[in-house]
C-alpha positions as CSV (number, residue, x, y, z in Angstrom):
1,M,-27.5,-11.4,16.1
2,K,-28.3,-9.3,13.0
3,C,-27.1,-5.8,15.1
4,L,-24.0,-7.4,16.1
5,G,-23.3,-8.7,12.4
6,L,-23.7,-5.4,11.0
7,F,-21.9,-3.6,13.9
8,V,-18.5,-5.7,13.0
9,V,-19.2,-4.9,9.5
10,T,-19.5,-1.1,10.1
11,V,-16.5,-1.2,12.6
12,M,-14.4,-3.2,9.9
13,T,-15.6,-0.3,7.4
14,L,-14.2,2.5,9.7
15,L,-11.1,0.7,10.4
16,A,-10.2,0.1,6.6
17,G,-10.8,3.8,5.9
18,C,-8.4,4.6,8.7
19,A,-5.6,2.7,7.2
20,T,-2.3,4.3,6.2
21,H,-1.8,1.8,3.2
22,Y,-4.1,-0.7,1.7
23,C,-4.8,-2.2,-1.7
24,K,-7.1,-4.1,-4.0
25,Q,-6.6,-6.6,-6.8
26,E,-8.6,-5.5,-9.9
27,R,-8.4,-7.9,-12.7
28,D,-4.7,-7.6,-13.8
29,T,-3.8,-4.7,-12.0
30,L,-3.0,-3.7,-8.1
31,V,-4.1,-0.8,-7.1
32,L,-2.0,0.7,-3.9
33,Y,-3.6,3.5,-1.5
34,L,-1.7,5.4,0.8
35,N,-3.2,7.6,3.4
36,K,-0.9,10.8,3.9
37,P,-3.0,13.8,3.6
38,G,-0.1,16.3,4.5
39,A,2.0,15.0,1.9
40,Q,2.9,17.1,-0.9
41,Q,4.6,14.9,-3.0
42,V,4.8,10.7,-3.0
43,F,6.7,8.2,-5.3
44,L,6.6,4.2,-4.8
45,A,9.6,2.4,-5.9
46,S,9.4,-1.5,-6.5
47,S,11.5,-4.6,-7.2
48,L,9.2,-4.7,-10.3
49,D,11.7,-2.7,-12.3
50,G,14.7,-2.2,-10.1
51,F,13.2,0.4,-7.6
52,E,13.0,3.1,-10.1
53,P,10.5,5.6,-8.4
54,H,7.1,6.1,-10.2
55,Q,4.8,9.5,-8.7
56,A,1.8,8.3,-7.1
57,R,-1.4,10.1,-8.0
58,H,-3.5,12.4,-5.6
59,L,-7.3,11.2,-5.7
60,D,-9.6,11.8,-3.1
61,G,-7.2,12.5,-0.3
62,R,-5.3,9.5,-1.0
63,W,-2.1,8.5,-3.0
64,V,-2.5,6.1,-5.8
65,V,-0.4,3.8,-7.6
66,V,-1.3,1.2,-10.3
67,L,0.9,-1.9,-10.9
68,P,0.2,-5.1,-12.7
69,S,-0.8,-7.8,-10.6
70,G,0.5,-11.3,-10.2
71,D,4.4,-11.3,-9.2
72,Q,5.7,-11.1,-5.4
73,F,7.5,-7.9,-5.4
74,R,9.3,-5.7,-3.1
75,Y,8.5,-2.0,-2.1
76,Y,8.7,1.6,-0.4
77,Y,7.5,4.7,-0.6
78,V,9.0,8.0,-1.0
79,V,7.1,10.7,0.8
80,D,8.2,14.5,0.5
81,D,11.7,13.4,0.1
82,K,11.8,10.7,2.7
83,I,11.7,6.8,2.7
84,F,8.5,5.7,4.1
85,L,7.8,2.1,5.1
86,P,3.9,1.6,5.7
87,P,2.5,-1.2,7.9
88,C,2.5,-4.0,5.9
89,K,2.4,-8.0,6.6
90,I,6.0,-9.3,5.3
91,R,9.2,-7.2,5.6
92,E,12.2,-8.1,4.7
93,S,15.6,-6.7,5.3
94,D,17.4,-4.8,2.3
95,D,21.5,-4.6,1.3
96,F,21.6,-1.0,2.6
97,G,20.5,-1.9,6.1
98,S,16.7,-0.8,5.7
99,E,13.7,-2.8,5.3
100,N,11.0,-3.1,2.4
101,C,7.6,-4.1,2.3
102,V,6.8,-7.4,0.4
103,F,3.7,-7.9,-1.5
104,D,2.7,-11.5,-2.0
105,P,-0.3,-11.9,-4.4
106,Q,-1.1,-15.6,-2.5
107,L,-2.0,-13.4,0.8
108,P,-4.9,-11.0,1.2
109,C,-4.2,-7.3,0.6
110,F,-3.0,-5.7,3.5
């Protein structure tokens, strides 16, 4: 039984490492990670500030954006000048015929 538990944890860890998009809540911040290894430039736009694009930092092969935690918001990425919507639990149509991801602090991170 212990081997099965270890196997499950290992598989979950590997799958999380392969995820395109994930986050971690740390005290009063939310850290968003995007795995786009071939990207040259990544921005995140969110409803927290009127969808003003913020440049992501390239860190350890991932793109990272730090936001304040606590509020629900809508967001999308701009990867190499193209809008990119990662896999996300909640999507919502916007006023321009496209979709945004929705982050809900009451739900577990992606």
